[in-house]
C-alpha positions in Angstrom: 177.9 148.8 144.9 180.4 150.0 147.8 181.8 153.1 146.8 184.8 152.7 149.2 185.6 149.6 147.7 185.6 151.1 144.3 187.9 153.9 145.5 190.2 151.5 147.0 190.3 149.4 143.5 190.9 152.8 141.8 193.8 153.7 144.3 195.2 150.3 144.2 195.1 150.3 140.1 196.9 153.7 139.9 199.8 152.7 142.3 200.2 149.1 140.2 200.0 151.4 137.3 202.7 153.9 138.6 205.0 150.7 139.3 204.6 149.1 136.1 205.3 152.6 134.4 208.6 152.9 136.2 209.5 149.2 135.1 208.4 150.2 131.6 211.0 153.1 131.8 213.8 150.6 133.0 213.1 148.1 130.3 213.0 150.8 127.4 216.4 151.9 128.9 217.8 148.1 128.6 216.9 148.3 125.0 218.9 151.3 124.3 221.8 149.8 126.6 221.9 146.3 124.7 221.5 148.1 121.5 224.4 150.2 122.2 226.6 147.3 123.7 226.0 145.2 120.4 226.9 148.0 118.1 230.0 148.8 120.3 231.0 145.0 120.1 230.5 144.5 116.6 232.6 147.5 115.7 235.5 146.0 118.2 235.1 142.9 116.2 235.5 144.4 113.0 238.8 146.3 114.2 240.0 143.0 115.7 239.6 141.2 112.2 241.2 144.5 110.6 244.2 143.9 112.9 244.4 140.0 111.9 244.4 141.0 108.3 247.1 143.6 108.9 249.4 141.1 110.6 248.6 138.5 107.9 249.5 141.3 105.3 252.7 141.7 107.1 253.5 138.1 107.0 252.8 137.5 103.4 255.0 140.8 102.5 257.7 139.6 104.5 258.2 142.4 106.8 258.2 139.9 109.9 261.1 137.6 108.0 263.8 139.7 109.7 262.9 138.1 113.1 263.6 134.4 111.6 261.4 131.5 112.3 260.6 133.0 115.7 259.1 136.0 114.1 256.9 133.7 111.8 255.6 131.4 114.8 254.8 134.7 117.0 252.9 136.2 113.8 251.0 132.7 113.5 249.9 132.9 117.1 249.1 136.6 117.1 246.6 135.9 113.9 245.1 132.8 115.5 244.6 134.7 119.0 243.3 137.7 117.3 240.8 135.5 115.2 239.6 133.9 118.4 239.1 137.5 120.0 237.1 138.6 116.9 234.9 135.5 117.5 234.3 136.0 121.1 233.6 139.5 120.9 231.0 138.6 118.0 229.5 136.0 120.5 229.0 138.9 123.0 227.6 141.2 120.5 225.2 138.4 119.5 224.4 137.9 123.5 223.4 141.8 123.5 221.2 141.5 120.8 219.4 138.7 122.6 219.1 140.6 125.5 217.8 143.6 123.4 215.1 141.4 122.0 214.0 140.2 125.6 213.8 143.8 126.5 211.7 144.4 123.8 209.4 141.5 125.0 209.4 143.0 128.5 208.5 146.2 127.2 205.6 144.8 125.0 204.5 142.7 128.0 204.5 145.8 130.3 202.9 148.0 128.1 200.0 145.6 128.1 199.9 145.5 131.6 199.8 149.1 132.0 196.8 149.3 129.5 195.1 146.7 131.3 195.4 148.2 134.7 194.3 151.8 133.2 191.3 150.0 131.7 190.4 148.6 135.0 191.0 152.0 136.9 188.9 153.7 134.1 186.1 151.3 134.5 185.8 151.6 138.4 185.8 155.7 137.9 183.0 155.1 135.5 181.1 153.0 137.8 181.9 155.4 140.6 180.8 158.5 138.9 177.4 156.7 137.8 176.6 155.7 141.3 177.3 158.9 142.9 175.2 160.6 140.1 172.5 158.1 141.0 172.6 159.0 144.7 172.5 162.6 144.0 169.4 161.8 141.7 167.5 159.9 144.4 167.8 156.5 142.4 169.9 154.6 145.0 169.2 154.1 148.6 171.6 154.5 151.3 172.7 150.7 150.7 173.4 151.3 147.1 170.4 149.2 145.8 168.6 150.6 142.9 165.0 151.9 143.4 163.4 152.1 140.3 162.7 150.4 136.8 165.4 147.7 136.4 166.1 148.7 132.8 167.4 152.1 134.1 169.6 150.8 136.7 173.2 152.4 136.4 176.1 150.3 135.9 177.8 149.3 139.1 174.5 149.6 141.4 173.0 146.5 143.3 169.8 145.5 141.8 168.1 145.0 145.3 167.2 141.9 146.9 167.2 138.7 145.1 164.0 137.5 143.3 163.1 134.7 145.7 163.6 136.9 148.7 161.0 139.6 147.2 158.6 136.8 146.2 158.7 135.2 150.0 158.4 138.8 151.2 155.3 139.1 148.9 153.7 136.0 149.9 154.4 136.7 153.5 152.6 139.8 153.2 149.6 138.4 151.6 149.5 135.6 154.1 149.5 138.3 156.9 146.8 140.4 154.9 144.4 137.3 154.7 145.0 136.3 158.1 144.1 139.9 159.4 140.7 139.9 157.6 139.9 136.5 159.1 140.2 134.5 155.8 141.3 131.0 156.5 145.0 130.1 155.5 145.5 128.7 152.2 145.8 125.1 151.9 149.6 125.5 151.1 150.2 126.7 154.6 147.8 124.5 156.7 149.5 122.2 159.0 148.9 118.5 158.4 146.7 117.0 161.0 147.5 113.6 162.1 145.3 110.8 161.3 143.3 109.0 163.9 144.4 105.6 165.0 142.0 102.9 163.8 140.3 101.2 166.6 
């Protein structure tokens, strides 16, 4: 394990987590903003409908008759445009509600990202602490390789050289030992002798 890399990972995860927290806060504000906008727009649509109903009532009760046919035409146009305005405001309220749902989705996604980043950071902290403890206990050499029973190896420490390299080194040591005692090399290491040409 490389403690410097681990510290960089922890720092990076923390920085990303802080940025995600800021985005999360903004997305949560957006939920409240869109919720307020939708409520205000629905209330405005209700008021417009009430105004249209009031003009309709005045028209039926003859309050606009004193203006003649012109008053009736103006009232008819007014009712029509008030109704259209109410529909437009209701559509704006629906748009705000859709934006609120989108913001809720963003919040959920950002919360998941924050949790994932925190999990990575916490995992790296655990590995780093285990490594530092193993170094203090003398279980790990300066290269970060574990020197002990593989079953007791702390998480995050390097298990040592690959098995093939260890076997090769052991075979090399055994060959040198035999050669130093004067034993002939094994048949596996003998060089092949060229066959004599037949005459």
